[in-house]
C-alpha positions, -999 to +999 in steps of 0.1 A: +000+000+000+028+024+009+042+020-026+009+025-043+008-011-055-029-016-048-035-042-074-006-063-062-018-059-026-054-070-034-041-100-054-018-110-026-047-111-001-068-131-024-040-156-029-037-159+009-074-165+011-072-193-015-043-209+003-062-209+036-092-225+020-070-252+004-051-258+037-084-262+057-101-283+031-137-283+021-148-273+056-133-238+050-159-231+023-185-220+047-162-195+064-149-182+031-113-187+040-117-161+067-087-138+072-077-116+101-096-083+102-063-064+098-057-082+064-093-077+053-091-040+060-058-037+040-075-055+012-105-031+013-081-001+012-064-015-019-097-021-036-110+013-027-080+029-043-087+008-073-122+021-074-137-013-067-160-002-040-184-031-039-155-054-032-140-030-006-173-029+013-174-067+013-138-068+027-147-042+054-181-058+064-168-079+092-151-049+109-180-025+103-206-050+117-185-061+147-200-050+180-164-047+193-151-024+166-148+007+188-133-011+218-108-033+199-103-019+164-104+019+163-072+020+143-088-002+116-119+020+116-097+051+111-080+034+081-114+026+065-127+062+071-095+076+055-099+054+025-135+065+021-127+101+024-098+098-001-124+084-025-147+113-017-172+088-002-181+114+024-214+098+033-196+066+042-166+082+060-186+105+082-205+079+104-172+062+111-156+094+122-187+101+143-183+068+160-146+075+167-156+106+187-164+080+214-128+067+215-107+089+237-075+084+217-092+096+185-116+122+198-093+152+191-080+137+159-112+132+140-127+168+142-107+179+112-116+148+092-153+152+102-152+188+090-138+178+057-165+153+052-192+177+062-178+203+038-178+177+010-215+171+018-222+209+017-232+209+053-213+241+059-226+251+093-218+217+107-184+218+090-176+251+106-185+237+140-163+207+134-133+229+124-140+250+155-136+219+177-105+210+158-091+245+165-099+242+202-080+209+203-050+220+183-050+257+175-013+255+163-019+230+136-015+245+101-038+220+084-065+228+109-060+266+106-061+264+068-092+242+068-110+266+092-099+296+071-111+280+039-144+273+056-148+309+066-141+320+030-166+294+017-192+308+041-185+344+029-167+354+060-133+369+048-128+390+079-130+360+102-107+341+078-081+369+079-083+372+117-077+335+121-048+332+097-032+364+111-034+350+146-016+319+134+011+339+117+017+359+149+019+327+169+044+313+145+065+345+147+065+343+185+074+306+186+102+309+160+112+278+140+132+265+111+126+255+075+094+238+084+081+269+100+091+289+069+070+265+047+041+269+071+045+307+070+044+307+032+012+286+032-004+308+059+007+339+041-009+328+009-042+321+028-040+355+044-036+371+010-065+352-003-087+363+026-076+399+022-085+398-015-119+383-008-125+409+019 
């Protein structure tokens, strides 16, 4: 997956499934050569990036239908949600991110992702609220600041967008930083210029 070899990944999982069935004999037919959830999720991710969504949903079904999914498999759920969002399947990704709000280790991490889904669904007021929660959790994150700024512009609020990005630039100036900070400043500066123009 890391190398983008999604077809190879999906075929490798299918080959493993066939081997498991063969090793278990005819009795494995009823279980479909069941593989660990971790492998099934990876298969689904590969299929999603190949735009084979029906097969991806089938690979993810065991996880999404598991009553233990939030307690035992939040990392896998997050992988599924990211794949759905990458494929612009906002309606599918959003409920998973909503569920992850109940997982303490993911609560702060999913606000930005929820906002992106809500924006993709043109639910702008809810997206703005989600980005607000994301800012409250991590006001120093450039991706969060840029997403919230973009949402203000989308909602016809250039003054609010400019105020937000200006605060971020001031914070960066006070904190100092190296090359990474310079790149962040460039991105923030471009957003500030856009907000000023829209204003």
